[in-house]
C-alpha positions in Angstrom: -7.4 50.1 -25.5 -10.3 51.2 -27.7 -13.8 52.1 -26.6 -16.7 51.0 -28.9 -20.3 51.7 -27.8 -19.7 51.1 -24.1 -17.5 48.0 -24.6 -13.9 48.0 -23.6 -11.7 45.9 -25.9 -8.0 45.3 -25.3 -5.8 43.9 -28.1 -3.3 41.6 -26.5 0.4 42.3 -26.9 2.8 39.6 -28.0 3.9 37.3 -25.2 1.1 38.3 -22.8 0.1 35.6 -20.4 -3.4 34.2 -19.9 -5.1 34.9 -16.5 -8.6 34.0 -15.4 -10.6 32.9 -12.3 -13.1 30.1 -12.3 -15.2 28.1 -9.9 -13.5 24.8 -9.4 -15.1 21.4 -9.0 -13.9 17.8 -8.8 -14.1 15.5 -11.9 -16.9 13.6 -10.3 -19.1 16.7 -10.8 -18.4 16.8 -14.5 -21.7 16.3 -16.5 -21.9 13.3 -18.8 -20.1 9.9 -18.5 -17.7 9.2 -15.8 -14.2 10.4 -16.6 -11.8 8.2 -14.6 -9.0 9.1 -16.9 -8.9 12.6 -15.5 -8.3 11.4 -12.0 -5.3 9.3 -13.1 -3.3 12.4 -14.3 -2.4 16.0 -13.6 -4.4 17.8 -16.2 -7.6 19.9 -15.8 -10.6 20.6 -17.9 -11.3 24.3 -18.8 -14.2 26.0 -20.6 -14.2 26.8 -24.4 -13.8 30.5 -23.8 -10.3 29.8 -22.3 -9.3 28.1 -25.6 -10.6 31.1 -27.6 -8.5 33.5 -25.4 -5.4 31.3 -25.6 -5.5 31.2 -29.4 -5.4 35.0 -29.5 -2.4 35.1 -27.2 1.1 34.1 -28.0 1.2 31.3 -25.5 4.0 28.8 -25.6 3.2 25.1 -26.1 2.6 22.9 -24.4 0.1 24.9 -22.4 0.9 24.9 -18.7 -0.9 26.7 -16.0 -0.3 27.9 -12.5 -3.3 27.2 -10.2 -3.5 29.4 -7.1 -5.9 29.3 -4.1 -5.6 32.9 -2.9 -7.5 32.3 0.3 -5.2 29.5 1.5 -2.0 30.8 -0.3 -1.5 27.5 -2.0 -0.3 27.0 -5.5 0.4 24.2 -8.0 0.8 23.6 -11.7 -1.1 21.5 -14.2 -1.7 21.0 -17.9 -5.0 21.1 -19.7 -6.8 18.0 -21.1 -9.9 19.4 -22.8 -11.9 22.6 -23.2 -15.4 21.2 -22.6 -16.3 22.6 -19.2 -19.3 24.9 -18.6 -18.5 28.6 -18.8 -17.1 29.9 -15.5 -16.2 26.5 -14.3 -13.1 24.2 -14.4 -12.7 20.6 -13.2 -9.7 19.3 -11.3 -8.6 15.8 -10.1 -9.5 15.3 -6.5 -5.8 14.9 -5.4 -5.1 18.3 -6.9 -8.0 19.9 -5.0 -6.7 18.3 -1.9 -3.3 19.8 -2.4 -4.7 23.3 -2.9 -7.1 22.9 0.0 -10.1 23.6 -2.3 -13.8 22.7 -1.7 -16.5 22.3 -4.3 -17.3 25.7 -5.9 -14.3 27.6 -4.5 -12.7 30.3 -6.6 -9.4 29.4 -8.2 -7.0 31.6 -10.2 -5.4 30.2 -13.4 -2.5 31.7 -15.1 -0.5 30.5 -18.1 3.2 29.9 -17.4 6.3 28.6 -19.0 8.3 25.9 -17.1 11.8 24.5 -17.6 12.1 20.9 -18.7 12.7 18.5 -15.9 16.1 16.7 -15.4 15.6 15.2 -11.9 12.8 14.4 -9.5 12.6 12.7 -6.1 9.5 11.0 -4.7 8.5 9.6 -1.3 5.6 7.1 -1.1 3.2 7.7 1.7 2.7 4.0 2.4 5.0 1.0 2.6 2.6 -0.9 0.3 4.5 0.8 -2.5 7.4 -1.5 -1.9 5.3 -4.5 -2.9 5.4 -3.3 -6.5 7.9 -5.3 -8.5 9.2 -2.4 -10.6 8.2 0.9 -9.1 10.1 3.0 -11.5 8.4 1.5 -14.5 5.0 1.9 -12.8 5.7 5.6 -12.0 7.0 6.2 -15.5 3.8 4.9 -17.0 1.7 6.9 -14.6 3.5 10.2 -15.3 2.5 10.0 -19.0 -0.8 11.5 -17.9 1.0 14.4 -16.2 2.2 17.6 -17.8 4.3 19.1 -15.0 5.4 18.5 -11.4 5.5 20.9 -8.4 7.8 20.5 -5.4 5.7 19.8 -2.3 2.7 18.3 -4.1 1.3 14.9 -3.2 0.4 13.2 -6.5 -1.8 10.1 -6.7 -1.2 7.2 -9.1 -3.3 4.1 -9.7 -1.9 0.6 -10.1 -3.7 -2.7 -9.9 -6.9 -1.1 -8.7 -5.1 0.6 -5.8 -4.2 4.3 -5.4 -0.7 5.2 -4.2 0.2 8.7 -3.0 3.7 10.0 -3.5 5.1 13.3 -2.3 7.3 15.3 -4.7 10.3 16.1 -2.5 12.6 17.6 -5.1 12.5 18.8 -8.8 15.3 20.2 -10.9 16.1 22.6 -12.4 13.3 24.5 -10.6 10.5 24.0 -8.0 8.1 23.5 -10.9 9.1 21.6 -14.1 7.6 20.3 -17.3 7.8 16.5 -17.8 6.6 16.5 -21.4 9.2 14.9 -23.8 12.0 15.0 -21.3 14.8 12.7 -20.0 14.3 12.8 -16.2 16.2 10.9 -13.6 13.9 9.5 -10.8 14.8 8.6 -7.2 12.8 7.3 -4.3 13.0 8.2 -0.6 12.1 5.6 2.0 8.3 5.4 2.4 6.7 7.0 5.4 6.7 4.5 8.3 9.4 2.4 6.8 12.1 1.0 9.2 15.4 -0.3 8.0 16.5 -3.8 9.0 19.5 -2.4 11.0 17.2 0.0 12.9 14.5 -2.6 13.6 17.0 -5.3 14.8 18.0 -3.5 18.1 14.3 -3.1 19.0 13.7 -6.7 18.3 16.7 -7.7 20.5 15.4 -5.6 23.3 11.9 -7.2 23.1 13.5 -10.7 23.0 15.7 -9.9 25.9 12.7 -8.8 28.0 10.8 -12.0 27.1 13.8 -14.1 27.8 14.2 -12.7 31.3 10.6 -13.5 32.0 11.0 -17.1 30.8 14.1 -17.5 32.9 12.3 -16.2 35.9 9.5 -18.7 35.5 12.0 -21.6 35.0 9.6 -23.5 32.8 9.5 -24.4 29.1 6.4 -23.5 27.2 4.5 -26.4 25.8 1.8 -26.6 23.2 -1.1 -29.0 23.8 -2.9 -30.4 20.8 -6.3 -32.0 21.4 -8.1 -34.4 19.1 -11.6 -33.9 18.0 -14.0 -34.3 20.9 -17.4 -34.0 19.2 -20.0 -36.7 18.5 -20.9 -38.2 15.2 -24.1 -39.6 13.6 -24.3 -42.4 11.1 -25.7 -41.7 7.6 -27.8 -44.8 7.6 -29.7 -43.8 10.8 -28.5 -46.7 12.8 -27.2 -46.3 16.4 -23.5 -46.4 17.0 -22.0 -49.4 18.6 -21.0 -49.3 22.2 -17.3 -49.3 21.5 -17.9 -46.2 19.4 -19.8 -44.2 22.0 -17.1 -43.3 24.3 -13.8 -42.7 22.7 -10.9 -41.5 24.9 -9.7 -37.9 24.2 -6.0 -38.2 23.3 -3.8 -35.3 24.1 -0.4 -34.9 22.5 2.2 -32.6 24.1 4.7 -31.1 21.7 8.0 -30.0 23.3 9.2 -26.6 22.3 12.7 -25.4 22.4 13.9 -22.2 24.1 15.0 -19.6 21.5 18.5 -18.2 21.5 18.1 -14.6 22.6 21.8 -13.9 22.0 21.5 -14.8 18.3 23.8 -12.9 16.0 23.0 -12.5 12.3 25.3 -14.7 10.2 26.4 -17.0 13.1 25.1 -20.6 13.5 25.6 -22.3 16.9 25.0 -26.0 17.7 24.0 -26.9 21.2 25.2 -30.5 21.9 23.8 -30.7 25.4 20.2 -31.0 24.3 19.0 -34.5 23.8 17.1 -35.4 20.6 13.4 -36.0 20.9 13.9 -39.7 20.0 16.0 -40.3 23.1 13.4 -38.6 25.3 10.7 -40.9 23.9 12.9 -44.0 24.5 13.5 -43.0 28.1 9.8 -42.4 28.6 8.9 -45.8 27.2 11.5 -47.5 29.4 10.0 -45.8 32.5 6.5 -46.9 31.4 7.8 -50.5 30.9 9.3 -50.6 34.4 6.1 -49.2 35.9 3.9 -51.6 34.1 6.0 -54.7 34.5 3.3 -56.3 36.8 0.6 -55.9 34.1 -0.1 -59.0 32.1 0.2 -59.2 28.3 -2.8 -58.9 26.1 -5.2 -61.9 26.4 -8.1 -62.4 24.1 -9.5 -64.6 21.3 -9.4 -64.1 17.6 -12.0 -64.6 14.9 -11.6 -65.4 11.3 -13.7 -63.6 8.7 -13.7 -66.7 6.5 -16.0 -69.3 7.6 -14.7 -72.8 7.7 -16.3 -75.5 5.5 -17.8 -78.4 7.3 
């Protein structure tokens, strides 16, 4: 260290790491046009003085940094996208600030680090909506191109089809923090939060069906669905009054028989119940009963009219 006119100047030794503290803000606070590309990845924006200091140091490339919130004892890792921030400030993606429990204007410590190249990582989606993606590995691989490193325990956010998906980094190898730049990394997925397997959900469904089946058996009745025709009134477009035969139309009700479900159903087994009569037989029996009941009623009597007038 040398002393010149009251200024202290330290010439950096080879291999010395970069260390600085800044006020951190979210990308939405960055002056200028909206930078949605920063929110999609895991890189930060630092001031130009940081670039000047890094060029004087023997820092390994790519430049990776450890971000620490000393108040909350939270740490993460990130790369750098640009050096265009105002002096004394740095801008982070919102999901990264959420991981570090940072608020707008909080102090963050940034230190340059060297991380091993990733060989394996495991993710767990925070929503079952992630299963709706046709090829989740391809989507994740495309999204990780905007990231420089991964930290175990972080919750990263990726955007696909105008929707944001959050994934927790459960495991990284060979270390708790790894670099994913130009690497061959194997990716695995854990079941999403709130996901239930088919075999786990089946016993619960059987219990619910058993309870509803006992209630139906206690009632001793088969549920029926009643469908009613339109009961409203209509108006002619030509303004004329409707005819008398159109004024009062009977409301027809149709009863649809419903079968009782088999609550003892087993997956992969099909059973045929021969004791149930087809609906066509039921209709025939009903018409026969109606015919016997209305045997005294006479047949239709009336006169007919021809639409074609006879020539005289």
